[in-house]
C-alpha positions as CSV (number, residue, x, y, z in Angstrom):
1,M,2.0,-45.2,-100.3
2,H,3.8,-42.2,-101.5
3,V,7.2,-42.6,-103.3
4,V,9.9,-40.6,-102.7
5,K,12.8,-40.7,-105.0
6,L,16.2,-38.6,-104.6
7,V,17.5,-37.5,-108.8
8,S,19.9,-34.7,-108.4
9,A,21.2,-32.4,-105.6
10,H,22.9,-28.8,-106.1
11,C,24.6,-26.9,-103.8
12,E,26.5,-23.0,-103.4
13,N,29.0,-21.8,-100.8
14,F,27.5,-24.7,-98.8
15,K,29.6,-26.1,-95.8
16,G,33.4,-27.1,-97.7
17,F,31.6,-26.2,-101.4
18,K,31.9,-23.5,-103.6
19,S,29.8,-25.6,-106.2
20,F,28.7,-28.8,-106.3
21,D,26.6,-31.4,-107.8
22,I,25.7,-35.1,-107.4
23,Q,23.2,-37.8,-109.5
24,F,22.1,-39.9,-107.3
25,G,21.1,-43.9,-108.5
26,N,18.1,-45.6,-108.9
27,K,19.0,-48.0,-106.0
28,I,22.0,-47.3,-104.5
29,T,24.5,-44.3,-104.1
30,H,27.5,-44.8,-102.3
31,I,29.7,-41.9,-101.6
32,K,33.1,-42.6,-100.5
33,G,36.8,-40.4,-99.6
34,A,38.9,-39.9,-97.3
35,N,37.5,-37.4,-94.5
36,G,37.0,-33.8,-95.0
37,L,35.9,-34.1,-98.5
38,G,32.3,-33.4,-97.8
39,K,30.8,-36.8,-97.6
40,S,28.6,-36.0,-94.9
41,S,28.2,-32.4,-96.1
42,V,26.2,-34.4,-99.4
43,I,23.8,-35.6,-96.8
44,E,23.7,-32.7,-94.9
45,L,22.5,-30.6,-97.6
46,I,19.8,-32.8,-98.2
47,M,18.8,-32.3,-94.9
48,W,19.1,-29.2,-94.4
49,V,16.9,-28.5,-97.6
50,L,14.0,-30.9,-97.1
51,H,13.9,-30.6,-93.0
52,G,15.9,-27.5,-91.9
53,V,18.4,-29.9,-89.7
54,S,22.2,-31.4,-89.8
55,N,23.2,-34.8,-89.8
56,N,22.8,-34.9,-86.1
57,L,19.7,-33.6,-86.3
58,S,20.1,-30.4,-84.8
59,S,18.1,-27.8,-86.1
60,N,19.2,-24.3,-88.1
61,P,23.2,-25.7,-88.9
62,K,25.7,-23.1,-89.6
63,V,26.2,-24.3,-93.3
64,R,27.9,-21.5,-95.4
65,R,31.2,-21.5,-96.2
66,E,33.9,-20.4,-94.8
67,V,37.1,-19.7,-96.2
68,D,40.2,-19.1,-93.5
69,G,37.5,-19.8,-91.0
70,V,35.5,-16.5,-92.0
71,P,32.1,-17.2,-93.3
72,V,31.7,-15.8,-97.1
73,S,28.8,-13.2,-96.1
74,D,28.6,-11.9,-100.1
75,V,27.5,-15.1,-101.3
76,H,24.2,-16.5,-100.4
77,V,24.2,-20.2,-99.8
78,V,21.9,-22.4,-102.1
79,G,20.6,-25.7,-102.0
80,E,18.7,-27.5,-104.9
81,I,17.1,-31.4,-104.5
82,T,15.4,-32.6,-108.1
83,M,13.8,-35.5,-107.0
84,E,10.1,-37.7,-108.0
85,V,7.7,-37.6,-106.0
86,D,4.8,-39.9,-106.4
87,G,6.2,-40.1,-110.0
88,K,6.7,-35.9,-110.7
89,K,9.5,-34.3,-111.0
90,V,9.4,-31.9,-108.1
91,V,12.8,-29.3,-107.8
92,A,13.1,-27.7,-104.5
93,R,15.1,-24.8,-103.8
94,K,16.4,-23.7,-100.5
95,V,18.3,-20.2,-100.1
96,Q,19.9,-18.8,-97.3
97,K,20.6,-14.7,-97.6
98,R,22.6,-12.8,-95.1
99,S,22.2,-9.3,-94.0
100,I,25.1,-7.8,-92.1
101,K,24.5,-4.8,-89.6
102,K,26.0,-1.5,-88.8
103,D,27.5,-3.2,-85.4
104,K,29.5,-6.4,-87.6
105,S,26.3,-8.8,-86.6
106,Y,24.0,-10.1,-88.7
107,S,20.9,-12.2,-89.6
108,D,20.1,-15.5,-92.0
109,E,16.9,-15.7,-93.5
110,N,15.7,-18.7,-95.5
111,T,13.8,-18.5,-98.9
112,Y,11.8,-21.5,-100.0
113,S,10.8,-22.0,-103.8
114,I,9.1,-25.7,-105.5
115,N,9.4,-25.6,-109.4
116,G,10.4,-22.3,-109.4
117,L,7.5,-20.8,-107.3
118,E,8.8,-19.2,-104.8
119,R,7.2,-19.9,-101.1
120,N,7.0,-19.7,-97.3
121,L,8.1,-22.5,-95.0
122,K,4.3,-23.2,-94.2
123,D,3.3,-23.5,-97.7
124,F,7.0,-25.3,-98.7
125,I,5.6,-28.2,-96.9
126,A,2.4,-28.4,-97.7
127,Y,2.8,-28.7,-101.2
128,F,3.8,-32.6,-100.4
129,D,0.4,-34.8,-99.4
130,F,2.7,-36.1,-96.7
131,S,4.0,-35.5,-93.5
132,F,7.7,-34.1,-93.7
133,D,7.8,-35.7,-89.7
134,D,6.8,-39.1,-90.8
135,L,9.6,-38.4,-93.8
136,L,12.4,-37.6,-92.2
137,L,11.7,-41.1,-89.8
138,G,12.2,-42.9,-92.9
139,M,14.9,-41.3,-94.1
140,N,17.1,-40.7,-91.4
141,I,16.9,-43.5,-88.9
142,D,18.8,-42.0,-86.0
143,K,15.6,-39.4,-85.9
144,F,13.8,-42.7,-84.6
145,L,16.5,-44.6,-82.5
146,T,16.7,-41.3,-80.9
147,K,13.3,-40.2,-79.7
148,K,12.2,-41.2,-75.9
149,P,11.3,-45.0,-75.2
150,K,7.8,-44.2,-75.0
151,E,7.2,-42.3,-78.3
152,M,8.7,-45.2,-80.1
153,R,6.4,-47.5,-78.7
154,E,3.2,-45.2,-79.4
155,F,4.8,-45.1,-83.1
156,L,5.2,-49.0,-83.3
157,F,1.8,-49.8,-81.7
158,K,0.0,-48.3,-85.3
159,L,1.6,-51.5,-86.9
160,P,-0.6,-54.2,-85.1
161,E,-3.5,-55.4,-86.1
162,D,-6.7,-55.1,-83.8
163,I,-5.9,-57.3,-80.4
164,S,-9.6,-57.5,-79.2
165,V,-9.7,-58.1,-75.2
166,R,-13.1,-60.0,-75.9
167,D,-10.8,-62.6,-78.2
168,I,-8.1,-63.2,-76.1
169,I,-10.5,-64.1,-73.0
170,L,-12.4,-66.3,-75.2
171,Q,-9.5,-68.2,-76.7
172,Y,-8.0,-68.7,-72.9
173,P,-9.8,-70.8,-70.6
174,E,-7.9,-69.1,-68.1
175,F,-9.7,-65.6,-68.3
176,A,-13.2,-67.2,-68.1
177,E,-14.4,-65.4,-65.1
178,L,-13.5,-62.0,-66.7
179,V,-16.6,-62.7,-69.2
180,P,-19.9,-62.2,-67.5
181,L,-17.9,-58.7,-66.3
182,L,-17.0,-57.5,-70.1
183,E,-21.0,-57.9,-70.8
184,N,-22.0,-55.8,-67.8
185,Y,-19.1,-53.0,-68.6
186,K,-17.1,-51.2,-71.4
187,D,-13.6,-52.4,-70.9
188,V,-11.0,-53.7,-69.4
189,D,-10.0,-50.7,-68.0
190,E,-13.3,-49.5,-66.3
191,I,-13.2,-53.0,-64.5
192,R,-9.7,-52.1,-63.2
193,A,-11.4,-48.5,-62.6
194,I,-14.1,-49.9,-60.2
195,N,-11.7,-52.7,-58.5
196,K,-10.0,-50.2,-57.5
197,R,-12.7,-47.9,-56.2
198,S,-14.3,-50.9,-54.2
199,I,-11.1,-52.1,-52.9
200,K,-10.5,-49.0,-51.5
201,K,-13.9,-48.7,-50.3
202,L,-13.1,-51.4,-48.6
203,D,-10.1,-50.6,-47.2
204,E,-11.3,-48.0,-45.4
205,E,-15.0,-50.0,-44.5
206,M,-12.2,-52.6,-42.9
207,E,-10.4,-50.4,-41.1
208,D,-13.3,-48.6,-39.7
209,C,-14.6,-52.6,-38.6
210,L,-11.2,-53.0,-37.0
211,T,-11.1,-49.9,-35.0
212,R,-14.7,-50.0,-33.8
213,I,-13.8,-53.7,-32.4
214,D,-11.4,-52.2,-30.6
215,E,-13.7,-49.8,-29.2
216,A,-16.2,-52.1,-28.7
217,S,-13.4,-54.9,-26.8
218,R,-12.3,-52.4,-24.2
219,Q,-15.9,-52.6,-22.9
220,V,-16.2,-56.0,-22.5
221,I,-15.6,-56.5,-18.7
222,E,-14.4,-60.2,-17.5
223,N,-15.8,-61.9,-14.7
224,I,-18.5,-60.2,-13.2
225,D,-21.5,-61.2,-11.2
226,T,-24.6,-58.9,-12.1
227,A,-26.6,-60.9,-9.1
228,E,-24.3,-60.2,-6.1
229,L,-24.3,-56.3,-8.0
230,E,-28.2,-56.0,-7.4
231,L,-28.1,-57.0,-3.7
232,Q,-25.4,-55.0,-2.6
233,K,-27.6,-52.1,-4.2
234,E,-30.7,-53.0,-2.4
235,D,-28.9,-53.1,1.0
236,L,-27.4,-49.4,0.9
237,Q,-30.6,-47.9,-0.7
238,R,-31.7,-49.2,2.6
239,Q,-28.9,-47.5,4.7
240,I,-29.8,-44.3,3.0
241,V,-33.7,-44.3,4.2
242,E,-32.8,-45.0,7.9
243,I,-30.3,-42.0,7.9
244,E,-32.6,-39.3,6.4
245,K,-35.0,-40.5,9.0
246,Q,-32.8,-39.9,11.9
247,E,-31.8,-36.4,10.1
248,D,-35.7,-35.3,10.3
249,D,-36.1,-36.1,13.9
250,S,-33.3,-33.8,14.7
251,L,-34.5,-31.0,12.6
252,A,-37.2,-29.4,15.4
253,Q,-34.3,-28.8,17.7
254,A,-32.9,-26.4,15.1
255,T,-36.0,-24.4,14.0
256,E,-35.7,-22.9,17.5
257,Y,-32.2,-22.1,16.9
258,D,-32.8,-20.6,13.7
259,A,-36.0,-18.5,15.4
260,M,-33.3,-16.8,17.8
261,S,-30.4,-16.4,15.1
262,K,-32.7,-13.9,13.4
263,D,-33.4,-12.0,16.3
264,I,-29.3,-11.5,17.0
265,L,-29.0,-11.1,12.9
266,D,-32.1,-8.0,13.1
267,L,-30.7,-6.4,16.0
268,Q,-26.8,-6.4,14.5
269,F,-28.4,-5.1,11.1
270,K,-29.8,-2.2,13.4
271,K,-26.4,-1.6,14.9
272,S,-24.4,-1.3,11.6
273,E,-26.8,1.4,10.3
274,I,-25.8,3.4,13.2
275,E,-22.4,3.3,12.5
276,R,-22.5,2.9,9.0
277,Q,-24.5,7.1,9.4
278,A,-21.7,7.7,12.4
279,Y,-18.9,7.0,9.7
280,F,-20.9,8.7,6.8
281,N,-21.4,11.9,9.2
282,L,-17.2,11.7,9.2
283,A,-16.6,11.2,5.9
284,K,-18.7,13.5,4.6
285,Q,-16.9,16.2,6.7
286,K,-13.3,14.9,5.5
287,K,-14.6,15.1,1.6
288,E,-15.8,18.9,2.4
289,I,-12.8,20.0,3.9
290,Q,-10.2,18.0,1.5
291,K,-12.6,20.0,-1.3
292,R,-11.5,23.5,0.4
293,I,-7.6,22.1,0.4
294,D,-7.7,21.1,-3.2
295,E,-9.6,24.4,-3.9
296,A,-6.6,26.3,-2.2
297,E,-4.2,24.0,-4.2
298,I,-5.2,24.7,-7.8
299,Q,-5.9,28.7,-6.6
300,F,-1.5,28.7,-5.0
301,R,-1.1,26.8,-9.0
302,Q,-2.6,29.2,-10.7
303,A,-0.4,32.0,-8.9
304,M,3.0,30.2,-9.4
305,N,2.1,29.9,-13.0
306,D,0.9,33.5,-13.2
307,S,3.9,34.2,-11.0
308,S,6.6,32.7,-13.4
309,M,4.7,33.9,-16.7
310,A,5.6,37.6,-15.3
311,E,9.2,36.6,-14.3
312,M,9.8,35.8,-18.0
313,D,7.9,39.2,-19.2
314,K,9.4,40.9,-17.0
315,K,13.0,39.4,-18.4
316,R,11.9,39.7,-21.8
317,I,11.2,43.2,-21.5
318,E,14.2,44.0,-19.6
319,D,16.3,42.3,-22.4
320,N,15.0,44.1,-24.9
321,I,15.1,47.5,-23.0
322,S,19.3,46.3,-23.1
323,R,19.1,45.3,-27.0
324,K,18.0,48.8,-27.7
325,K,19.8,50.8,-25.7
326,A,22.8,49.0,-27.2
327,E,21.8,49.4,-30.2
328,K,21.0,53.0,-29.6
329,A,24.8,53.6,-28.4
330,R,26.3,51.6,-31.7
331,L,24.0,54.2,-33.8
332,L,25.6,57.1,-32.2
333,K,29.0,55.8,-32.9
334,D,28.6,55.3,-35.9
335,Y,27.4,58.8,-36.3
336,T,30.0,60.0,-34.7
337,L,32.6,57.9,-36.9
338,L,30.8,59.5,-39.7
339,S,31.0,63.0,-39.2
340,E,34.9,62.8,-38.7
341,E,35.4,61.1,-42.1
342,T,36.8,63.8,-44.5
343,F,36.5,63.6,-48.7
344,C,40.5,63.0,-49.8
345,N,42.1,66.6,-51.1
346,Y,42.2,67.1,-54.9
347,I,45.7,66.3,-57.0
348,P,46.0,67.8,-60.1
349,L,47.6,66.2,-63.2
350,P,51.4,66.5,-63.6
351,E,53.2,69.7,-65.4
352,L,53.4,69.0,-69.2
353,S,57.7,68.3,-69.1
354,E,59.8,69.3,-72.2
355,D,59.7,65.3,-73.5
356,V,56.3,66.2,-74.3
357,L,56.9,69.0,-76.5
358,T,59.9,67.2,-78.5
359,C,59.7,65.2,-81.2
360,P,60.2,61.7,-79.7
361,T,62.2,60.9,-83.3
362,C,64.7,64.1,-84.1
363,G,64.6,65.3,-80.5
364,Q,63.8,68.8,-82.3
365,E,61.1,71.1,-80.3
366,L,57.4,70.1,-82.3
367,P,56.1,72.9,-84.2
368,G,53.9,75.8,-82.3
369,A,50.5,74.3,-83.7
370,V,51.5,71.0,-82.3
371,K,52.3,72.5,-79.3
372,A,49.3,74.6,-78.7
373,Q,47.4,71.3,-79.6
374,K,49.0,69.7,-76.4
375,I,49.0,72.6,-74.4
376,A,45.2,72.7,-75.3
377,E,44.5,69.2,-75.0
378,Y,46.6,69.3,-71.4
379,D,44.5,72.0,-70.5
380,E,41.2,70.4,-71.0
381,N,42.1,67.2,-69.2
382,S,42.7,69.3,-66.0
383,R,39.5,71.1,-66.5
384,K,37.8,68.1,-66.6
385,Q,40.2,65.6,-64.2
386,R,39.1,68.9,-61.4
387,Q,35.3,68.9,-62.7
388,K,35.2,64.9,-62.0
389,Y,36.8,65.8,-58.4
390,E,34.3,68.4,-57.8
391,N,31.5,66.2,-59.0
392,D,32.5,63.0,-56.6
393,K,32.8,65.6,-53.6
394,T,29.7,66.5,-53.8
395,E,28.0,63.1,-54.7
396,W,30.0,61.9,-51.5
397,E,28.8,64.4,-49.3
398,R,24.9,64.2,-50.6
399,R,25.7,60.3,-49.1
400,Q,26.7,61.3,-46.2
401,E,24.3,63.2,-45.0
402,D,21.9,60.8,-46.5
403,R,23.4,58.0,-43.9
404,K,23.3,60.3,-41.5
405,T,19.9,61.5,-41.5
406,A,19.4,57.5,-41.3
407,I,20.9,57.0,-38.6
408,N,19.5,59.9,-36.6
409,V,15.7,58.3,-38.2
410,K,16.9,54.8,-36.6
411,G,18.3,56.5,-33.4
412,Q,14.6,58.7,-33.0
413,A,12.7,55.3,-33.1
414,L,14.7,53.4,-30.7
415,K,14.3,56.1,-28.2
416,T,10.8,55.5,-28.6
417,E,10.7,52.0,-28.7
418,I,13.0,51.9,-25.0
419,E,10.6,55.0,-23.2
420,K,7.6,53.1,-24.1
421,L,8.7,49.9,-22.3
422,E,10.3,51.1,-19.3
423,M,7.6,53.9,-18.8
424,D,4.6,51.8,-19.9
425,E,5.4,47.8,-20.5
426,L,8.0,46.8,-17.2
427,P,5.5,48.8,-14.7
428,T,2.5,46.8,-15.9
429,I,4.3,43.6,-15.6
430,E,5.7,44.1,-12.2
431,E,2.5,45.0,-10.7
432,R,1.2,41.7,-12.3
433,L,4.4,39.8,-10.6
434,K,3.5,41.7,-7.2
435,S,-0.7,40.7,-7.5
436,A,0.6,36.9,-8.3
437,N,3.3,36.2,-5.2
438,E,0.1,37.9,-2.9
439,R,-2.2,35.2,-4.3
440,K,0.3,32.8,-3.5
441,V,0.8,33.7,0.5
442,T,-3.1,33.8,0.2
443,A,-4.0,30.5,-0.9
444,N,-0.9,28.4,0.5
445,G,-2.6,30.0,4.4
446,A,-6.2,28.5,3.3
447,K,-4.6,25.6,2.3
448,N,-2.6,24.9,5.9
449,K,-5.9,25.8,7.5
450,A,-7.6,23.5,6.1
451,L,-5.0,20.5,6.8
452,E,-5.4,21.5,10.3
453,E,-8.8,21.0,10.4
454,L,-8.4,17.5,8.1
455,N,-5.7,16.7,10.5
456,A,-8.0,17.6,13.7
457,I,-11.1,14.6,12.6
458,P,-10.6,11.5,14.3
459,D,-10.4,8.3,12.3
460,K,-13.0,6.5,13.9
461,A,-16.8,7.3,15.4
462,D,-17.3,8.6,18.6
463,L,-20.6,6.2,19.1
464,S,-20.4,6.6,23.1
465,D,-22.8,9.3,23.9
466,N,-25.6,7.4,21.7
467,Q,-27.8,6.0,24.2
468,E,-29.7,3.6,21.6
469,Y,-26.5,2.4,20.1
470,E,-25.2,1.6,24.0
471,S,-28.9,-0.6,24.4
472,L,-28.9,-2.0,20.9
473,C,-25.2,-3.3,22.1
474,Q,-26.2,-4.6,25.5
475,E,-29.7,-6.5,23.8
476,I,-27.4,-8.2,21.5
477,A,-24.7,-9.8,24.4
478,K,-27.9,-10.8,26.4
479,K,-29.2,-12.7,23.3
480,E,-26.5,-14.4,21.8
481,E,-25.5,-15.7,25.6
482,A,-28.8,-17.3,25.6
483,L,-28.3,-18.5,22.4
484,K,-24.8,-20.6,23.5
485,S,-27.6,-22.9,26.1
486,V,-29.5,-24.0,22.6
487,N,-28.6,-27.4,21.4
488,T,-29.3,-27.4,17.8
489,G,-28.1,-31.2,16.8
490,A,-25.9,-29.6,14.1
491,D,-23.0,-32.0,14.8
492,Y,-25.2,-34.9,15.0
493,R,-26.9,-34.1,11.5
494,V,-23.1,-33.0,9.9
495,T,-22.4,-37.1,11.1
496,L,-25.8,-38.4,9.9
497,R,-25.0,-36.5,6.4
498,N,-21.2,-37.4,5.8
499,R,-22.2,-41.2,6.7
500,K,-24.7,-40.8,4.0
501,A,-22.7,-39.7,1.4
502,E,-20.2,-42.3,2.3
503,I,-23.0,-44.8,1.6
504,Q,-24.5,-42.5,-1.6
505,A,-21.0,-42.6,-3.1
506,E,-20.7,-46.6,-3.1
507,L,-24.3,-46.8,-4.3
508,D,-23.2,-44.5,-7.0
509,L,-20.0,-46.8,-7.5
510,V,-22.3,-50.3,-7.5
511,K,-24.6,-48.8,-10.0
512,D,-22.2,-47.7,-12.6
513,K,-20.7,-51.8,-12.0
514,I,-24.5,-52.9,-13.1
515,K,-24.4,-50.6,-16.1
516,D,-20.6,-51.6,-17.2
517,A,-22.1,-55.3,-16.7
518,Y,-25.4,-54.5,-19.2
519,K,-22.8,-52.6,-21.1
520,S,-20.7,-55.3,-21.7
521,A,-22.5,-57.6,-22.8
522,E,-23.9,-55.5,-25.7
523,A,-20.0,-55.0,-26.6
524,E,-19.7,-58.3,-27.1
525,D,-22.6,-58.8,-29.5
526,R,-21.2,-55.8,-31.4
527,V,-17.8,-57.2,-31.3
528,A,-19.0,-60.7,-32.9
529,S,-21.3,-58.8,-35.1
530,I,-18.6,-56.4,-36.5
531,R,-16.2,-59.0,-37.1
532,E,-18.6,-61.3,-38.7
533,A,-19.0,-57.8,-41.3
534,L,-15.2,-57.5,-41.7
535,S,-14.8,-61.4,-42.8
536,I,-17.5,-61.0,-45.5
537,K,-15.7,-58.0,-46.5
538,E,-12.0,-59.5,-46.3
539,Q,-13.4,-62.0,-48.9
540,A,-15.0,-59.2,-50.8
541,K,-12.0,-57.9,-51.6
542,S,-9.7,-61.2,-52.0
543,D,-12.1,-61.6,-55.1
544,Y,-11.4,-57.8,-56.5
545,Q,-7.9,-59.0,-56.0
546,K,-8.1,-62.3,-57.7
547,I,-10.1,-60.3,-60.8
548,N,-7.2,-57.8,-60.7
549,D,-4.4,-60.3,-60.9
550,L,-6.7,-61.5,-63.8
551,L,-6.3,-58.6,-65.6
552,D,-2.8,-58.2,-65.1
553,Q,-2.0,-61.6,-66.9
554,L,-4.7,-60.1,-69.5
555,E,-2.8,-56.9,-69.9
556,Q,0.6,-59.5,-69.9
557,K,-0.6,-62.0,-72.5
558,K,-2.1,-59.2,-74.6
559,N,1.2,-57.2,-74.4
560,E,2.9,-60.4,-75.5
561,L,0.7,-60.9,-78.4
562,M,1.1,-57.5,-79.8
563,V,5.2,-57.9,-79.4
564,V,4.6,-60.7,-81.8
565,S,2.6,-59.2,-83.8
566,I,4.8,-55.6,-83.9
567,D,8.2,-58.4,-84.8
568,S,6.2,-59.7,-87.4
569,H,6.6,-56.0,-89.5
570,F,10.5,-56.9,-89.3
571,N,13.1,-59.3,-91.1
572,K,15.5,-59.0,-88.4
573,V,14.9,-57.3,-85.7
574,K,12.8,-58.2,-82.8
575,W,11.6,-55.6,-79.9
576,Q,11.7,-55.5,-76.2
577,L,9.1,-53.5,-75.4
578,W,8.5,-54.5,-71.7
579,A,11.3,-55.3,-69.3
580,D,11.0,-56.8,-65.7
581,V,11.3,-55.1,-62.4
582,K,12.0,-56.4,-58.7
583,N,8.4,-56.9,-57.4
584,G,7.7,-59.4,-60.0
585,N,5.8,-57.1,-62.3
586,Y,7.3,-55.0,-65.8
587,K,7.7,-51.8,-67.1
588,P,7.3,-50.1,-70.5
589,D,10.7,-50.2,-72.5
590,C,11.6,-50.0,-76.4
591,I,14.7,-51.9,-77.1
592,P,15.6,-53.2,-80.7
593,L,17.8,-56.3,-80.9
594,I,19.4,-57.9,-83.1
595,D,20.1,-61.5,-82.1
596,N,18.6,-61.2,-79.1
597,K,21.6,-57.9,-78.4
598,D,20.4,-54.8,-77.8
599,L,21.2,-52.7,-81.5
600,K,23.5,-50.3,-79.7
601,D,25.2,-52.8,-78.2
602,N,26.3,-55.2,-81.0
603,S,29.8,-55.5,-82.1
604,N,28.4,-57.3,-85.8
605,K,28.8,-54.2,-88.0
606,A,27.0,-56.0,-90.8
607,L,24.0,-57.0,-88.0
608,V,23.6,-53.1,-87.6
609,L,23.7,-52.0,-90.5
610,E,20.7,-54.5,-91.4
611,A,18.8,-53.7,-88.9
612,K,18.9,-50.4,-89.3
613,I,17.3,-50.6,-92.8
614,D,14.8,-53.3,-91.8
615,I,14.0,-50.9,-89.1
616,A,13.7,-47.5,-92.0
617,T,11.6,-50.2,-94.7
618,S,9.4,-51.2,-91.6
619,I,9.2,-47.0,-90.9
620,Q,8.3,-46.6,-94.0
621,R,5.5,-49.1,-94.3
622,I,3.9,-47.7,-91.5
623,T,4.1,-43.7,-92.6
624,G,2.8,-44.7,-96.1
625,I,6.3,-42.9,-97.6
626,T,9.2,-44.7,-99.5
627,A,12.3,-42.6,-99.6
628,P,15.8,-42.6,-99.4
629,V,17.7,-44.4,-96.6
630,I,20.8,-42.9,-95.5
631,I,23.2,-44.6,-94.0
632,D,26.5,-43.9,-92.4
633,D,29.5,-46.0,-91.6
634,G,29.4,-47.8,-94.9
635,E,33.3,-48.9,-94.5
636,A,32.7,-51.5,-91.7
637,L,32.1,-53.5,-94.8
638,D,33.4,-53.9,-98.0
639,T,31.9,-53.2,-100.9
640,E,30.7,-56.8,-101.6
641,N,29.1,-57.2,-98.0
642,L,27.6,-54.0,-98.5
643,H,25.7,-54.6,-101.9
644,K,24.6,-58.0,-100.5
645,I,23.1,-56.7,-97.4
646,L,21.3,-53.6,-99.7
647,A,20.7,-56.0,-102.4
648,D,17.4,-56.9,-100.7
649,C,16.0,-53.4,-100.0
650,E,12.9,-51.8,-101.6
651,C,13.8,-48.1,-101.4
652,Q,16.6,-46.1,-102.2
653,V,19.8,-46.2,-100.5
654,I,22.2,-43.3,-99.7
655,V,25.4,-44.8,-98.2
656,T,28.7,-43.1,-96.7
657,S,32.1,-44.4,-96.5
658,V,35.6,-43.6,-95.5
659,S,38.1,-44.8,-97.8
660,D,42.1,-43.7,-98.7
661,N,40.6,-42.0,-101.8
662,K,42.0,-38.0,-102.3
663,E,38.6,-37.1,-104.1
664,L,35.1,-37.8,-103.6
665,Q,34.2,-41.1,-105.5
666,I,30.5,-41.3,-105.9
667,E,29.3,-45.3,-107.4
668,V,25.8,-45.2,-108.5
669,S,23.5,-48.5,-109.6
């Protein structure tokens, strides 16, 4: 058993404390004071340093001290817990450093140390030879009570000693039927799984039996006389034999009729061959004429296409000639306008005025040297201006000549192109157009002539001059007339066949009834056999269900014994680990009870406090860690009752209570 005992705690810049120290009592540490003095902060200091959580167990709580609502960021947060762990002094220290970024955001970094040696969080926790999760469960009872029922149950089920299913079966006679099953199978779960598979298989087989019974029952026919059906069958077979004999007697007359019919058919084949050949010759003649029509049509379309292309080419050439003539006229106009242009006349510099030769300051005539200089400058400027005018005029005249030359070159080129189009290309295209039109007329004439020949051919072949054809027609007529006088007996045989078909249908119906009668008997035997098998399966399912019911009762008995065993580890608290449901079964649950009431619904604060301490100390026995138990809401009891309740507690207890004290009051014992 590990023993953890708090000795003292120190903090800096933590929550509401700039700096704070506390010494813990060997048994009880009672922290009292008005709200806002820091009672909860002392508890949170312990939780934050050891577990990184707040009083309400939320992770990474905000612990930095604030002044007027603004965090003190330039001072580290320091938390230090001095404790004895298995008799050895351990000083656990946690420091939170804040870094402010350029964008005013910040990040906090926590560092840890044990006895002055800095460690990371993983090594900090690994230093202690026990689970910190188990330590937190034993210190803060809310950590356990806020778990999910399933997690609480898993934890509590560590308490009972091994309750053997085999011992329960041997101890309680009502489970005697399960003894041989346990000898053959590994455990109850295997028996239940096998039973489940067996029942499922039986359900499928029973469903199949019911389906087969239904199918076989539909084949059973009631009140059927097989002997009477056999007599009907023999009589109908005798009638069919008599009709077949009558049919054989009638076939002799049909033989003569068939021979005469064959002769007529051979003659008709010959007649048809003559007609076919005559129509073939007509079709061949029409096909040859139609071929000429198609060829003329193709030639006409080709001539039409050539005529259209020639028309288009002619239009293109004529348009091209018009455009080039218009361009030539425009060039002539440009040349005329260019020839009429003249360069501007020369404009000399203004004469020197008397003002230029007079001093602007005193108004006296300038000295001779100055006047001579100004006159010389004027003469030089006049010369330069005249020279510039002559140069500009010479350049303008050169450009004018260049433009005229360019226009003349273009004009000559256009003249050559126009002459080529008018003298060479246009006559050639006109010749093509004339040829195409002539070919159109020729092709259209050939087509019309062929159409006249085609229309003159008759639709039917004229065989009036064919003596062989006329002879065949006469011979066929004579033989057909003779055939009419021959009696084939066909009508009589039709009557016989119809009667035979009626009797045969009646015979088939009787045979089906006889067959159904035998099937009905077989179906009755199958139904009886399937019903017997179904009864056996229903009994087997009932046996499996009985075993399942026993297994359910066994599980319930085991659960009851486990609850008794778990409750034996607690002094005040009992546990409701299963809850009844509507169908008579039960579901897993986990509710701590004090005086048979749900702990969270109990209004007796003293009982609730006792229950929490009872749960905490039991958890410590389960985890093997004796540690301080933290109790809130100690003000619910007066000091005498509080110490009376805590007197029997084996571990260290830290209690907070709200009081009228204006400063924190710490009582230790």
